[in-house]
C-alpha positions as CSV (number, residue, x, y, z in Angstrom):
1,M,-92.2,-49.2,45.0
2,N,-91.7,-52.3,42.8
3,G,-88.1,-52.7,41.7
4,T,-88.4,-56.4,40.6
5,N,-87.8,-55.8,36.9
6,T,-84.7,-53.7,37.6
7,R,-83.3,-56.2,40.0
8,N,-83.8,-59.0,37.5
9,D,-82.0,-57.1,34.8
10,R,-79.1,-56.6,37.2
11,F,-78.9,-60.3,38.0
12,S,-78.9,-61.2,34.3
13,S,-76.2,-58.7,33.5
14,S,-74.1,-59.7,36.5
15,P,-74.4,-63.3,38.0
16,N,-72.1,-62.3,40.8
17,L,-74.8,-60.0,42.3
18,K,-77.3,-61.2,44.9
19,Y,-80.1,-58.9,46.2
20,F,-79.6,-58.3,49.9
21,G,-82.2,-55.7,50.8
22,E,-82.9,-52.0,51.1
23,K,-81.0,-49.4,53.0
24,K,-82.7,-46.2,54.2
25,E,-80.9,-43.0,54.8
26,S,-82.1,-39.4,55.3
27,E,-83.5,-38.4,52.0
28,A,-82.2,-41.6,50.2
29,L,-83.2,-45.2,49.6
30,Y,-80.7,-47.7,48.2
31,D,-81.0,-51.3,46.8
32,V,-78.2,-53.3,48.4
33,Y,-76.5,-56.2,46.7
34,L,-73.9,-58.6,47.7
35,K,-71.3,-58.8,45.0
36,R,-68.7,-61.6,44.7
37,I,-65.1,-60.4,43.7
38,H,-62.5,-62.9,42.6
39,Y,-59.5,-62.6,44.9
40,S,-57.1,-62.6,42.0
41,T,-58.3,-59.1,41.1
42,L,-58.4,-58.0,44.7
43,V,-54.8,-59.2,45.4
44,K,-53.6,-57.5,42.2
45,D,-55.0,-54.2,43.4
46,L,-53.7,-54.6,46.9
47,R,-50.3,-56.1,46.1
48,H,-48.4,-52.9,46.6
49,S,-49.8,-52.6,50.3
50,L,-49.6,-56.2,51.4
51,T,-46.5,-58.2,52.5
52,E,-45.6,-61.6,50.9
53,E,-46.7,-63.4,54.1
54,E,-50.1,-61.6,53.9
55,L,-50.4,-62.5,50.2
56,S,-49.7,-66.1,50.7
57,G,-52.2,-66.2,53.6
58,I,-55.1,-65.3,51.4
59,S,-54.0,-67.2,48.3
60,H,-56.2,-70.1,49.0
61,M,-59.4,-67.9,49.0
62,Q,-61.2,-67.7,45.8
63,W,-63.9,-65.0,46.4
64,H,-64.6,-62.0,48.6
65,T,-68.1,-60.5,49.1
66,C,-68.8,-56.9,49.4
67,K,-72.0,-54.7,49.5
68,V,-72.9,-52.7,46.4
69,Y,-75.4,-49.8,46.6
70,Y,-77.8,-48.8,43.8
71,F,-79.7,-45.5,44.1
72,K,-83.3,-46.3,44.3
73,A,-85.0,-43.1,45.5
74,G,-84.0,-39.9,46.9
75,S,-83.7,-36.1,46.7
76,V,-81.9,-34.4,44.0
77,E,-79.1,-33.4,46.4
78,K,-78.6,-37.1,47.4
79,A,-78.6,-38.0,43.6
80,I,-75.6,-35.6,43.1
81,E,-73.9,-36.9,46.2
82,Y,-74.3,-40.5,44.8
83,I,-72.1,-39.5,41.8
84,G,-68.6,-40.7,42.4
85,P,-66.0,-43.5,41.7
86,R,-68.1,-46.3,43.3
87,Q,-71.2,-45.2,41.3
88,Q,-69.1,-45.2,38.1
89,E,-67.8,-48.7,38.8
90,N,-71.1,-50.3,40.0
91,D,-73.8,-48.2,38.4
92,P,-72.3,-46.4,35.3
93,S,-75.5,-45.6,33.6
94,F,-76.7,-43.5,36.5
95,V,-75.4,-40.1,35.2
96,N,-77.0,-40.8,31.8
97,I,-80.3,-41.6,33.5
98,L,-80.1,-38.4,35.6
99,L,-79.3,-36.2,32.6
100,C,-82.0,-37.7,30.5
101,T,-84.8,-37.5,33.1
102,Y,-84.0,-34.6,35.4
103,K,-86.6,-32.2,33.7
104,T,-89.3,-34.3,35.2
105,F,-88.3,-33.3,38.7
106,T,-86.1,-30.3,38.7
107,T,-84.6,-27.5,36.5
108,K,-81.3,-27.3,34.8
109,E,-80.5,-24.2,36.8
110,E,-81.0,-26.1,40.1
111,L,-78.9,-29.0,38.7
112,V,-76.0,-26.8,37.7
113,D,-76.1,-25.2,41.2
114,L,-76.1,-28.5,42.9
115,I,-73.2,-29.9,40.9
116,S,-71.2,-26.7,41.5
117,T,-71.9,-26.8,45.2
118,R,-70.9,-30.4,45.5
119,Y,-67.7,-29.8,43.6
120,R,-66.7,-26.9,45.8
121,Q,-67.4,-28.9,49.0
122,L,-64.8,-31.5,47.8
123,N,-62.1,-28.8,47.5
124,I,-61.5,-28.6,51.3
125,N,-58.2,-29.7,52.6
126,H,-58.1,-33.4,53.5
127,E,-55.7,-34.6,56.1
128,D,-56.2,-38.3,55.2
129,E,-54.5,-39.2,51.9
130,E,-57.2,-41.8,51.1
131,E,-60.0,-39.2,51.5
132,K,-58.2,-36.8,49.4
133,E,-57.9,-39.3,46.7
134,I,-61.6,-40.1,46.8
135,A,-62.5,-36.5,46.7
136,E,-60.3,-36.0,43.6
137,E,-61.9,-39.0,41.9
138,T,-65.4,-37.7,42.8
139,Q,-64.6,-34.4,41.3
140,K,-63.5,-36.1,38.1
141,C,-66.8,-37.9,38.0
142,L,-68.6,-34.5,38.4
143,R,-66.5,-33.0,35.6
144,T,-67.4,-36.0,33.4
145,C,-71.0,-35.4,34.2
146,I,-70.9,-31.8,33.0
147,Y,-69.1,-32.9,29.9
148,S,-71.6,-35.5,29.1
149,W,-74.4,-33.1,29.6
150,I,-72.9,-30.7,27.1
151,E,-72.3,-33.4,24.6
152,Q,-75.6,-35.3,24.8
153,Y,-78.0,-32.5,25.5
154,P,-76.5,-29.3,24.1
155,A,-80.1,-27.8,23.5
156,D,-80.4,-27.4,27.4
157,F,-77.7,-24.7,27.2
158,D,-79.0,-22.9,24.0
159,Q,-80.4,-19.8,25.7
160,H,-80.0,-17.2,22.9
161,P,-78.9,-14.4,23.2
162,N,-77.6,-14.2,26.8
163,Y,-76.5,-18.0,27.4
164,S,-76.7,-17.3,31.1
165,L,-76.3,-21.0,32.2
166,L,-73.3,-21.5,29.8
167,N,-71.6,-18.4,31.1
168,K,-72.2,-19.5,34.7
169,L,-70.6,-22.8,34.0
170,I,-67.6,-21.2,32.2
171,D,-67.1,-18.9,35.2
172,F,-67.3,-21.9,37.6
173,G,-64.9,-23.8,35.5
174,R,-62.4,-21.0,35.4
175,N,-62.7,-20.2,39.1
176,S,-63.1,-23.7,40.7
177,I,-62.4,-26.5,38.3
178,G,-59.3,-25.3,36.4
179,N,-59.7,-28.2,33.8
180,E,-58.7,-26.6,30.5
181,K,-60.3,-29.3,28.4
182,L,-63.7,-28.8,29.9
183,I,-63.5,-25.0,29.8
184,D,-62.5,-25.0,26.2
185,R,-65.5,-27.3,25.4
186,L,-67.9,-25.0,27.2
187,V,-66.6,-21.9,25.3
188,E,-66.6,-23.8,22.0
189,C,-70.2,-24.8,22.7
190,K,-71.2,-21.2,23.2
191,E,-69.5,-20.2,20.0
192,E,-71.4,-22.9,18.1
193,F,-74.7,-21.6,19.3
194,Q,-73.9,-18.1,18.4
195,S,-72.7,-19.2,14.9
196,A,-75.8,-21.3,14.4
197,H,-78.2,-18.4,15.3
198,R,-76.3,-16.1,12.8
199,R,-76.7,-18.7,10.1
200,S,-80.4,-19.1,10.9
201,K,-80.9,-15.4,10.8
202,C,-79.3,-15.1,7.4
203,I,-81.3,-18.1,6.0
204,N,-84.6,-16.5,7.2
205,E,-83.6,-13.2,5.5
206,D,-82.9,-15.1,2.3
207,D,-86.2,-16.8,2.6
208,D,-88.0,-13.5,2.9
209,K,-86.2,-12.2,-0.1
210,S,-87.0,-15.2,-2.2
211,D,-90.8,-15.2,-1.5
212,C,-91.5,-13.9,-5.0
213,S,-89.3,-16.5,-6.7
214,S,-90.5,-19.3,-4.5
215,S,-94.1,-18.4,-5.3
216,C,-93.1,-18.6,-9.0
217,G,-91.4,-21.8,-8.4
218,S,-94.5,-23.2,-6.6
219,A,-96.3,-23.0,-10.0
220,S,-94.0,-25.4,-11.4
221,S,-94.2,-27.6,-8.4
222,Q,-97.9,-27.6,-8.6
223,S,-97.6,-29.2,-12.1
224,L,-96.3,-32.4,-10.3
225,D,-98.8,-35.1,-10.7
226,F,-99.3,-37.7,-8.0
227,L,-99.7,-40.6,-10.4
228,S,-96.8,-39.6,-12.4
229,I,-94.2,-39.8,-9.6
230,P,-92.6,-43.2,-9.4
231,A,-93.6,-44.9,-6.1
232,F,-89.9,-45.6,-5.2
233,N,-89.0,-41.9,-5.6
234,F,-92.1,-40.8,-3.6
235,A,-91.2,-43.2,-0.8
236,E,-87.5,-42.0,-0.8
237,Q,-88.6,-38.3,-0.4
238,L,-91.0,-39.2,2.3
239,T,-88.4,-41.2,4.1
240,L,-85.9,-38.3,3.8
241,L,-88.4,-36.0,5.4
242,D,-89.2,-38.4,8.1
243,A,-85.5,-39.2,8.9
244,E,-84.6,-35.5,9.2
245,L,-87.5,-34.9,11.6
246,F,-86.8,-38.0,13.6
247,R,-83.0,-37.2,14.0
248,K,-84.1,-33.8,15.4
249,V,-86.3,-35.3,18.0
250,I,-85.0,-34.5,21.5
251,P,-85.5,-37.8,23.3
252,D,-86.4,-36.3,26.8
253,Q,-89.3,-34.5,25.2
254,C,-90.9,-38.0,24.8
255,L,-90.9,-38.6,28.5
256,G,-94.5,-39.0,29.9
257,G,-93.8,-36.4,32.5
258,I,-92.9,-33.8,30.0
259,W,-95.2,-34.9,27.1
260,N,-98.2,-34.7,29.4
261,K,-97.5,-31.1,30.2
262,R,-97.6,-30.0,26.5
263,N,-101.1,-28.6,26.7
264,K,-100.2,-26.0,29.4
265,N,-99.0,-22.4,28.8
266,D,-95.7,-23.5,27.4
267,G,-97.5,-24.7,24.3
268,N,-95.1,-26.3,21.8
269,E,-92.0,-25.1,23.6
270,L,-91.9,-28.3,25.7
271,T,-92.3,-30.8,22.9
272,W,-91.6,-29.0,19.7
273,S,-89.5,-31.7,18.2
274,V,-92.0,-34.4,18.9
275,T,-95.0,-32.5,17.6
276,A,-93.1,-31.7,14.3
277,T,-92.7,-35.5,13.8
278,I,-96.4,-36.0,14.6
279,K,-97.5,-33.3,12.1
280,Q,-95.5,-35.0,9.4
281,F,-97.3,-38.3,10.2
282,N,-100.6,-36.7,10.1
283,R,-99.9,-34.9,6.8
284,V,-99.1,-38.2,5.1
285,L,-102.1,-39.8,6.6
286,F,-104.5,-37.2,5.4
287,Y,-102.8,-36.7,2.1
288,V,-103.7,-40.4,1.3
289,V,-107.3,-39.6,2.1
290,T,-107.3,-36.4,0.0
291,T,-105.8,-37.9,-3.1
292,I,-108.3,-40.7,-3.2
293,L,-111.3,-38.6,-2.5
294,N,-110.4,-35.4,-4.2
295,Y,-107.8,-36.1,-6.9
296,G,-108.0,-33.6,-9.6
297,N,-110.6,-31.7,-7.6
298,N,-112.9,-34.7,-8.2
299,D,-113.2,-34.0,-11.9
300,H,-113.9,-37.3,-13.9
301,S,-113.4,-39.3,-10.7
302,T,-114.5,-42.9,-11.1
303,P,-114.1,-46.1,-9.1
304,Q,-111.4,-47.2,-11.5
305,S,-109.4,-44.0,-11.1
306,R,-109.7,-44.2,-7.3
307,G,-108.7,-47.8,-7.4
308,K,-105.7,-46.8,-9.3
309,I,-104.8,-44.2,-6.7
310,I,-105.3,-46.7,-3.9
311,S,-102.9,-49.1,-5.6
312,K,-100.3,-46.4,-6.0
313,W,-100.5,-45.7,-2.3
314,I,-100.0,-49.5,-1.5
315,D,-96.9,-49.4,-3.8
316,I,-95.6,-46.4,-1.9
317,A,-96.3,-48.0,1.5
318,Q,-94.5,-51.1,0.4
319,E,-91.5,-49.0,-0.8
320,C,-91.4,-47.2,2.6
321,R,-91.4,-50.7,4.2
322,M,-88.4,-51.6,2.1
323,L,-86.6,-48.5,3.1
324,K,-87.4,-49.4,6.8
325,N,-89.6,-46.3,7.1
326,F,-92.0,-47.6,9.6
327,S,-93.6,-44.1,10.2
328,S,-94.8,-43.2,6.6
329,S,-95.6,-46.9,5.9
330,K,-97.9,-47.0,8.9
331,A,-99.4,-43.5,8.1
332,I,-100.3,-44.7,4.6
333,I,-101.9,-48.0,5.8
334,T,-103.8,-46.1,8.5
335,G,-105.1,-43.6,5.9
336,L,-106.3,-46.5,3.7
337,N,-108.1,-48.0,6.7
338,F,-109.6,-44.7,7.6
339,S,-113.4,-45.0,7.4
340,P,-114.0,-42.6,4.4
341,I,-111.6,-44.7,2.4
342,N,-112.3,-48.1,3.8
343,R,-116.0,-47.8,3.0
344,L,-115.5,-47.2,-0.8
345,K,-116.6,-50.6,-1.9
346,K,-116.5,-50.0,-5.6
347,S,-113.2,-48.3,-5.5
348,W,-111.5,-51.2,-3.7
349,Q,-113.0,-53.7,-6.2
350,N,-110.6,-52.1,-8.7
351,V,-107.5,-53.0,-6.7
352,N,-106.0,-56.2,-8.2
353,K,-105.4,-59.3,-6.0
354,D,-101.6,-58.9,-5.7
355,K,-102.0,-55.3,-4.4
356,M,-104.5,-56.5,-1.9
357,E,-102.2,-59.2,-0.6
358,V,-99.5,-56.5,0.0
359,F,-102.1,-54.3,1.7
360,E,-103.2,-57.1,3.9
361,D,-99.7,-58.0,5.0
362,L,-98.9,-54.4,5.8
363,T,-102.2,-54.0,7.6
364,M,-101.3,-57.1,9.7
365,L,-97.7,-55.8,10.4
366,F,-99.1,-52.5,11.7
367,S,-102.0,-53.8,13.7
368,E,-102.3,-53.0,17.4
369,E,-102.7,-56.6,18.3
370,N,-100.7,-57.6,21.4
371,N,-99.3,-54.2,21.9
372,Q,-98.2,-53.8,18.3
373,K,-96.1,-57.0,18.6
374,L,-95.5,-57.6,14.9
375,S,-94.3,-54.1,14.1
376,R,-92.2,-54.0,17.3
377,D,-90.5,-57.3,16.5
378,A,-89.9,-56.1,12.9
379,L,-88.4,-52.9,14.1
380,W,-85.9,-54.5,16.6
381,K,-85.0,-57.2,14.1
382,E,-84.3,-54.7,11.3
383,G,-83.5,-51.5,13.3
384,T,-79.8,-51.8,13.0
385,A,-79.7,-54.3,10.1
386,K,-78.6,-53.5,6.6
387,F,-81.9,-54.2,5.0
388,C,-85.5,-55.1,5.8
389,E,-86.7,-58.6,5.7
390,V,-90.1,-58.7,4.2
391,T,-92.4,-61.5,5.3
392,G,-96.0,-62.3,4.5
393,S,-98.5,-64.1,2.3
394,S,-97.7,-62.2,-0.9
395,S,-95.5,-64.1,-3.3
396,K,-95.4,-61.1,-5.7
397,K,-93.4,-58.8,-3.4
398,L,-90.0,-57.7,-4.6
399,S,-87.2,-59.0,-2.5
400,I,-84.4,-56.8,-1.4
401,R,-81.9,-59.0,-3.3
402,K,-83.8,-58.5,-6.5
403,R,-84.1,-54.9,-5.8
404,R,-80.4,-54.5,-5.4
405,R,-79.6,-56.4,-8.7
406,S,-82.1,-54.0,-10.4
407,R,-80.9,-50.9,-8.7
408,P,-77.2,-51.2,-8.0
409,E,-76.8,-47.5,-7.0
410,L,-78.7,-48.3,-3.7
411,P,-76.5,-47.8,-0.6
412,M,-75.1,-51.0,1.1
413,T,-76.7,-50.0,4.4
414,Q,-80.0,-48.3,4.9
415,G,-81.3,-46.2,7.9
416,T,-84.4,-46.7,9.9
417,V,-87.3,-44.5,10.9
418,P,-89.5,-45.9,13.5
419,Y,-93.2,-44.9,14.4
420,L,-92.6,-42.6,17.2
421,G,-96.0,-43.3,18.7
422,T,-94.8,-46.7,19.9
423,F,-92.3,-45.0,22.3
424,L,-94.7,-42.3,23.3
425,T,-97.2,-45.0,24.4
426,D,-94.5,-46.9,26.3
427,L,-93.2,-43.8,28.2
428,T,-96.8,-42.5,28.9
429,M,-97.7,-45.9,30.4
430,L,-94.6,-46.0,32.4
431,D,-95.4,-42.5,33.7
432,S,-99.0,-43.5,34.5
433,A,-98.3,-46.8,36.1
434,N,-95.3,-45.7,38.3
435,P,-95.4,-42.9,40.8
436,D,-93.0,-40.0,40.5
437,R,-92.3,-40.0,44.2
438,T,-92.4,-42.6,47.0
439,E,-94.5,-42.3,50.2
440,E,-91.6,-40.5,51.7
441,K,-91.8,-38.0,48.9
442,L,-88.5,-39.1,47.5
443,I,-87.9,-39.1,43.7
444,N,-88.6,-42.5,42.2
445,F,-85.3,-43.4,40.4
446,E,-86.4,-46.9,39.6
447,K,-89.0,-45.2,37.4
448,K,-86.3,-43.0,35.8
449,R,-84.2,-46.1,35.0
450,R,-87.1,-47.8,33.2
451,E,-87.9,-44.6,31.3
452,F,-84.2,-44.3,30.2
453,E,-84.3,-47.8,28.8
454,V,-87.0,-46.7,26.3
455,I,-85.1,-43.3,25.6
456,A,-82.0,-45.3,24.9
457,K,-83.8,-47.2,22.1
458,V,-84.9,-43.9,20.6
459,K,-81.3,-42.6,20.6
460,L,-80.0,-45.8,19.0
461,L,-82.6,-45.6,16.2
462,Q,-81.7,-41.9,15.7
463,A,-78.1,-42.9,15.1
464,T,-79.3,-45.5,12.4
465,A,-81.5,-42.8,10.7
466,K,-78.3,-41.0,9.6
467,N,-77.4,-43.9,7.2
468,Y,-79.9,-42.8,4.5
469,M,-78.1,-41.7,1.4
470,I,-81.0,-40.0,-0.5
471,T,-80.7,-37.0,-2.7
472,P,-83.3,-34.4,-1.7
473,D,-85.7,-33.3,-4.3
474,K,-86.6,-29.6,-3.6
475,E,-89.3,-29.5,-6.2
476,F,-91.0,-32.6,-4.5
477,R,-90.6,-31.0,-1.1
478,R,-92.2,-27.7,-2.1
479,W,-95.0,-29.5,-3.8
480,F,-95.7,-31.9,-0.9
481,L,-95.5,-29.3,1.9
482,S,-97.8,-26.9,-0.1
483,L,-100.6,-29.5,-0.7
484,D,-104.0,-28.8,0.7
485,I,-105.6,-31.6,2.6
486,L,-109.1,-32.3,3.5
487,T,-110.5,-32.1,7.0
488,E,-112.0,-35.1,8.7
489,E,-115.5,-33.6,8.3
490,D,-115.0,-32.9,4.5
491,S,-113.5,-36.4,4.1
492,F,-116.6,-38.1,5.5
493,S,-118.9,-35.7,3.4
494,L,-117.0,-36.4,0.2
495,S,-117.0,-40.1,0.8
496,M,-120.8,-40.2,1.3
497,D,-121.2,-38.1,-1.9
498,I,-118.9,-40.5,-3.9
499,E,-120.5,-43.8,-2.7
500,K,-123.8,-43.4,-0.8
501,D,-124.1,-47.2,-0.5
502,G,-120.5,-47.7,0.5
503,I,-119.9,-50.1,3.4
504,T,-117.0,-50.6,5.7
505,K,-115.1,-53.7,4.8
506,T,-115.0,-56.3,7.4
507,K,-111.5,-57.8,8.3
508,D,-110.4,-60.9,10.1
509,K,-110.4,-60.1,13.8
510,K,-106.7,-61.0,14.1
511,S,-105.6,-58.2,11.7
512,R,-107.2,-55.6,14.0
513,V,-108.0,-53.2,11.1
514,F,-109.0,-49.7,12.4
515,H,-111.9,-48.1,10.5
516,T,-111.4,-44.7,12.2
517,V,-108.5,-42.6,13.1
518,K,-110.0,-42.3,16.6
519,N,-108.8,-45.8,17.3
520,L,-105.2,-44.9,16.7
521,F,-105.0,-41.3,17.8
522,G,-106.3,-38.7,20.2
523,S,-106.4,-34.9,19.7
524,V,-104.7,-32.2,21.7
525,S,-105.8,-28.7,22.4
526,N,-105.2,-26.0,19.9
527,S,-102.3,-24.6,22.0
528,V,-100.1,-27.2,20.7
529,D,-100.9,-26.8,17.0
530,V,-101.2,-30.5,16.4
531,E,-104.3,-32.1,14.9
532,L,-103.8,-35.6,16.1
533,V,-101.3,-37.4,18.2
534,P,-100.4,-41.1,18.4
535,S,-101.6,-43.6,21.0
536,E,-105.2,-43.7,22.4
537,S,-103.7,-45.0,25.7
538,I,-102.7,-41.5,26.7
539,D,-105.2,-40.6,29.4
540,S,-104.7,-36.9,29.3
541,L,-105.7,-36.5,25.6
542,D,-109.1,-35.1,24.9
543,T,-110.9,-37.0,22.1
544,D,-114.0,-35.0,22.2
545,N,-112.8,-32.9,19.2
546,I,-112.6,-36.0,16.9
547,N,-116.0,-37.0,15.5
548,L,-115.3,-39.7,13.0
549,T,-118.5,-41.8,13.2
550,T,-122.0,-40.9,12.6
551,N,-123.2,-42.5,15.8
552,K,-122.0,-40.2,18.6
553,E,-121.2,-41.8,21.9
554,P,-119.6,-40.6,25.2
555,R,-115.8,-40.4,25.2
556,R,-113.9,-43.4,26.5
557,N,-110.5,-43.0,28.1
558,S,-107.7,-45.4,27.9
559,I,-109.1,-47.7,30.6
560,G,-112.6,-47.8,29.2
561,S,-114.2,-45.2,31.4
562,V,-116.9,-42.9,30.2
563,T,-116.9,-39.2,31.1
564,S,-119.2,-36.4,30.4
565,S,-116.6,-33.7,29.9
566,S,-112.8,-33.6,29.5
567,S,-112.4,-32.2,33.0
568,G,-114.5,-34.9,34.8
569,E,-113.0,-38.0,36.2
570,G,-114.4,-41.2,34.9
571,V,-114.7,-44.6,36.5
572,T,-114.5,-47.8,34.6
573,G,-117.2,-50.3,34.2
574,T,-120.6,-50.3,32.5
575,T,-121.9,-46.8,32.8
576,T,-124.5,-44.3,31.7
577,A,-123.1,-40.9,30.6
578,S,-124.3,-37.9,32.4
579,T,-124.9,-34.5,30.8
580,N,-123.7,-32.6,33.8
581,T,-120.2,-31.3,33.9
582,N,-117.7,-33.0,36.2
583,T,-120.2,-35.7,37.1
584,T,-118.7,-39.1,38.0
585,V,-120.9,-42.1,37.2
586,T,-121.3,-45.0,39.5
587,T,-120.4,-48.4,38.0
588,S,-121.3,-52.0,38.2
589,T,-118.7,-54.8,38.2
590,T,-119.8,-55.9,34.7
591,P,-117.0,-55.3,32.2
592,P,-118.0,-52.7,29.5
593,S,-119.1,-54.3,26.3
594,T,-117.4,-53.6,23.0
595,T,-119.0,-52.0,20.0
596,P,-118.0,-52.0,16.3
597,T,-117.5,-48.2,16.3
598,S,-115.3,-48.3,19.4
599,P,-113.3,-51.5,19.5
600,M,-111.8,-52.2,22.9
601,R,-108.4,-53.9,23.0
602,L,-105.6,-54.8,25.3
603,L,-104.2,-51.4,26.3
604,S,-100.8,-50.4,24.9
605,A,-98.1,-50.9,27.6
606,P,-94.4,-51.2,27.7
607,H,-93.2,-54.4,26.0
608,G,-93.5,-57.4,28.3
609,C,-96.5,-55.8,30.2
610,Y,-100.3,-56.0,30.3
611,V,-102.6,-53.3,31.5
612,V,-105.6,-55.0,33.2
613,K,-108.7,-53.7,35.1
614,V,-109.2,-55.0,38.5
615,V,-111.9,-54.6,41.2
616,F,-111.6,-55.2,45.0
617,E,-114.2,-57.3,46.8
618,N,-114.4,-57.8,50.5
619,H,-117.6,-58.8,52.3
620,N,-116.3,-57.0,55.4
621,Y,-116.5,-53.7,53.5
622,A,-119.9,-53.8,51.9
623,N,-120.1,-50.0,51.5
624,I,-117.2,-49.8,49.1
625,T,-118.2,-48.7,45.6
626,K,-117.1,-51.3,43.1
627,V,-114.9,-49.3,40.8
628,Y,-112.4,-50.8,38.2
629,K,-108.9,-49.6,38.5
630,S,-106.1,-50.2,36.1
631,I,-102.7,-51.8,37.0
632,T,-99.8,-53.1,35.0
633,I,-98.6,-56.7,35.2
634,N,-95.1,-57.5,34.1
635,S,-93.6,-60.9,33.2
636,Q,-91.9,-61.2,36.6
637,E,-94.9,-60.8,39.0
638,R,-96.6,-63.5,40.9
639,T,-100.0,-63.8,42.4
640,N,-99.3,-62.2,45.9
641,S,-97.4,-59.3,44.2
642,I,-100.4,-58.4,42.1
643,I,-102.8,-58.8,45.1
644,Q,-100.6,-56.4,47.2
645,K,-100.6,-54.0,44.4
646,V,-104.4,-54.0,44.2
647,L,-104.7,-53.7,48.0
648,F,-102.4,-50.7,47.9
649,K,-104.5,-49.1,45.1
650,Y,-107.7,-49.4,47.2
651,G,-106.0,-48.2,50.4
652,F,-105.9,-51.6,52.1
653,Q,-102.2,-52.1,52.1
654,D,-102.2,-53.4,55.8
655,E,-104.3,-56.4,54.8
656,D,-102.7,-59.8,54.5
657,P,-102.4,-60.8,50.7
658,N,-102.6,-64.4,51.7
659,S,-106.3,-63.9,52.8
660,Y,-107.2,-62.9,49.3
661,E,-107.5,-64.7,45.9
662,L,-107.0,-63.4,42.4
663,L,-109.5,-64.2,39.7
664,Q,-109.8,-63.4,36.0
665,I,-113.3,-62.6,34.8
666,M,-114.2,-64.7,31.7
667,D,-117.5,-64.9,29.7
668,K,-118.7,-68.1,31.3
669,K,-117.1,-68.1,34.7
670,D,-114.4,-66.5,36.9
671,V,-111.0,-68.4,36.7
672,T,-108.9,-68.5,39.9
673,I,-105.1,-67.7,39.4
674,P,-103.3,-70.2,41.9
675,K,-101.0,-68.8,44.5
676,G,-97.3,-68.5,43.4
677,T,-98.3,-68.3,39.8
678,N,-96.6,-66.1,37.3
679,V,-99.7,-64.0,36.5
680,Y,-98.4,-62.6,33.1
681,Y,-98.3,-66.1,31.6
682,A,-101.4,-67.4,33.3
683,L,-103.6,-64.7,31.8
684,N,-106.1,-65.6,29.1
685,T,-105.6,-62.8,26.5
686,S,-108.2,-64.0,24.0
687,Q,-110.6,-61.3,25.2
688,P,-110.3,-57.7,23.9
689,E,-109.6,-56.5,27.5
690,I,-108.6,-58.2,30.7
691,Y,-110.7,-57.9,33.8
692,M,-109.8,-59.3,37.3
693,I,-111.1,-59.5,40.8
694,V,-109.2,-59.5,44.1
695,R,-111.6,-61.2,46.4
696,K,-111.5,-61.9,50.3
697,I,-111.3,-65.7,50.8
């Protein structure tokens, strides 16, 4: 299990820490660090128990070294035992990590039982005063854990109408804890849930009674005309919808271990808050397509009118960008780059130069190049800033300062709505690249720490999304949510009818324009009630249901493998698709070629990582099938670390990594990566995908 990244993070945050090694216990594995403590602090803490002579005897000493333990892997029971005063001092984020990720390896009922059992075990009479003090401090940490759980993840306890888990905690608090503050908070939480459900019931009844009036109101909302709505107002209302949905996202539903289970019998229950956000993204995307292809039911539709609608959508995308709404802005740009729209040559000729410059800038911003580097950089630069900072080639764009002078009513601080697919991709790649358990079947908490780092970013941006001060327009909302949108098949059919000789516009390779939604999304099964979901790098998604090009080809998964069915397991490389179900196709070591209809790119991975395909070669094992496998390379790994990872992947972990060499496959020749090199920075990333060889010397 590779904990290099985590160790480096600890070194950077605390220069007094030095990695010492690992310590194994029954059902637990710890990273051990040597920590330097300044004696001025130590003496101050021990002054009451030392004599003047003892104090003077150590006054000349500057530093004291002690061992610090970080929980690396273990059982759930050991994780609960780890919670205590030492953990709170040295590893204060552990409780947050546990509460955020526990659903991937246990249940809330089991976690409550373990916390309760641990707390009661500490209630025994302690003869030693020091042991008694430690036990009381540990109980305090466990109470804090329960309190944090209620505050940060209240939905875990919303079990209407019985609230069995909350009732269990309330009884436990009264019988064993005796902390009035915690008990009052538990009771208050239960009352809040009951009150919220009563309000929800009343609202639903009111909605049922107002069906008639709402249907009458919908007639007036249908009178809204797309072209007549100012672009800024349109963008504001989209942003308000997006912000509301993003704030409701339950962060732990984004975890790869939970997100990947969404197609099972639980349906939407596991990821309902995430799928709601995705459905909104898709609605915006396909409404862009629908308005351009079918505006006014296609009556009197001309290239000039379609060019006008395209220009309007570019304005709305730019306004969303100014509002730091990355979600709708990306959805609009993706819709404009969707093949049925992208190919309308005559329509695009009616978009003026200034609008095209803005469109090109936004397309570049939301490209997938280098793991969405530009949009990631913009998000973290502006995420918690007051305003966005627009950059690009267009000199005609309205700066935020000019906007504020012309619209003094705008709030001084804006919120931020990110594109959620970025985080889903990162978390899914983390889930795929790191095992849930070690070889000893212990829970991999190093993986949980890395997942929590991504979740913490989501929670930070959710806090900023509350800063929008936009007045909701109920008429717009009714109109927008009641609109009919075209299906993918109808979109292609209409596009061909409108311009039979239309062609797909070519773009500069650097901009990475996507001509089909398939490049950006995959589909999920009907049980989740979502048409499309972000990130093609999610291996578990079935893309067979999306046919966006006229040339049908076998489905490729995130590492370039070709499979004959969604249930078959593919292997990467140059392959020939088989028509038999569950058939695996043998590969050669030649990397798969790219095609215009299915562009191959560097796979999306957590920021600071590359996902590469590697093959193992050893002349002593001539009978090994040469199959490409995917690994991640982070910015801290050197040659031998990568070789060891590959050897483990192929089941040759006992081999000496020094007897192997690492090479990158290039067009003209294979390039050897020297020993001791930081592989992340040595890679040539000019090719669409990275292929490597670990070869016996």
